[in-house]
Phi, psi and omega in degrees: 000322179295319180297317180294327177294318177299318179297322179296317179296320179299321180300327183294335186251005183281331181265142183232346184285159182275330182279162186244120177281158182278067178291318179276088186297124181291152177110193185261145170211155177212163183203165176226151182205174176225151183216158173226139185212159172254132183233142175225125175249136185218134166251099191309128179079359183241298184201168171207157175227142176209150182181192183245135180243146177234132186216171174232154181214162177212153178211157173230136183225141179220126168249132183309139184298146174299143181223134177296320182285329182218084183294346180290344183299334184287357185265340181288136184235137171232134183219140173236136182225147174212146177211154174219138180218153180221154178184189179236136180236158177250131183262139178221123175220227169292333173239181183228146173224129181251151171076036179278132178286130176236148176216147179228135172236133180220134178232138183218143172233131186231151172223139183205184182218124182284134180249137179275115177260314177197185179288348182240355183229132174229143178232133179239100170292149182209160172222167180181201180223141182221153178226131180229134178229128177239134178240126180248108190267074182262356181300134180093348178276152174235128183286172181295344177257005177095003178287141181270136180271164177208155181291148176228142181225127178246135176231129179237140168240128187212166179244110176289135176226113185199193179208149177236127177252137179236128177250121179277115181267004183069176181052034175069025175242143168213162180238134179237145178223130179234146175224140189212141170250132180254112180280112183287125183251321185198146175208159176212130178249120178252127180245117184275066183298334182297340178287334183257328186231113183298129179094346179282155176273181178247090185299144175240110184262119175292143177236130185236348184232139178158185178197164175230157175224145174206153178209155180211145175236121184231152175238131183236132175249118183275136175244181180293321181237332185228134175259146180251132183232135170234134190220133171258137185221158173225134177229130186226139175231140175227110185244130182281172180303139184280174170283165182282154173224150181292141171250123182237153173233118183053039176084357181258128180291124181243356180165194177229159177227153175229157173268122182295161173300147185207164175215154177221142179231129179230126176225145184189198185225136180235142174238132185217158173244134179244134184246000000 
């Protein structure tokens, strides 16, 4: 994250001309991509899971059309993003479970405004809304110490707040760098205990505190009809301890459960085509 911050600062000082090149191309664009990443989920002092994820993604981007009467229109940005990934992770606690299926679905909508820094550098601050869902399919597994597994599902609603800087390298090449803070708004953790313990309920723990961070460095080669993009990324979540939920056996409350504080780190590489 420190290295990416240094690169962002460098981008701000690379352009020196007073005029502004059309780095933020007006109009509509969309793209599709594929990615591979390494992910680690951890409940400090309790357990961790780590593995490799494979995913696909799509995006739509719009910068307001250029206008003779109002040239500022080309700076407004609207973006929609979606991704889905699947993979296998290994669980480690007092016992171990290998080869657990994991899946992530994420949807985001962003709005921003392009700022003129120089003829070769543009920066677009943005805000938006995001939804992330992770499913951990541990039901039916038995750990090396005999513990029974159960499915877990995390849902997050958050507000992305960030900025993207683009450096025009000429000859149809550019470099982009983004940094983002994710304001955690709402979360819910569902634990399917009934899969492991007969008669138990499936507690749903509300989550209200946490945050996310993410950054990406991409290189884009523009073509006549299709642009090629390669991107390195980091995505991080830090979620605080949840609120309590009732634990029942055959409908009778026997106690309460909480979701411990946790964090997850995902870093990887994405390749995409833009049309």
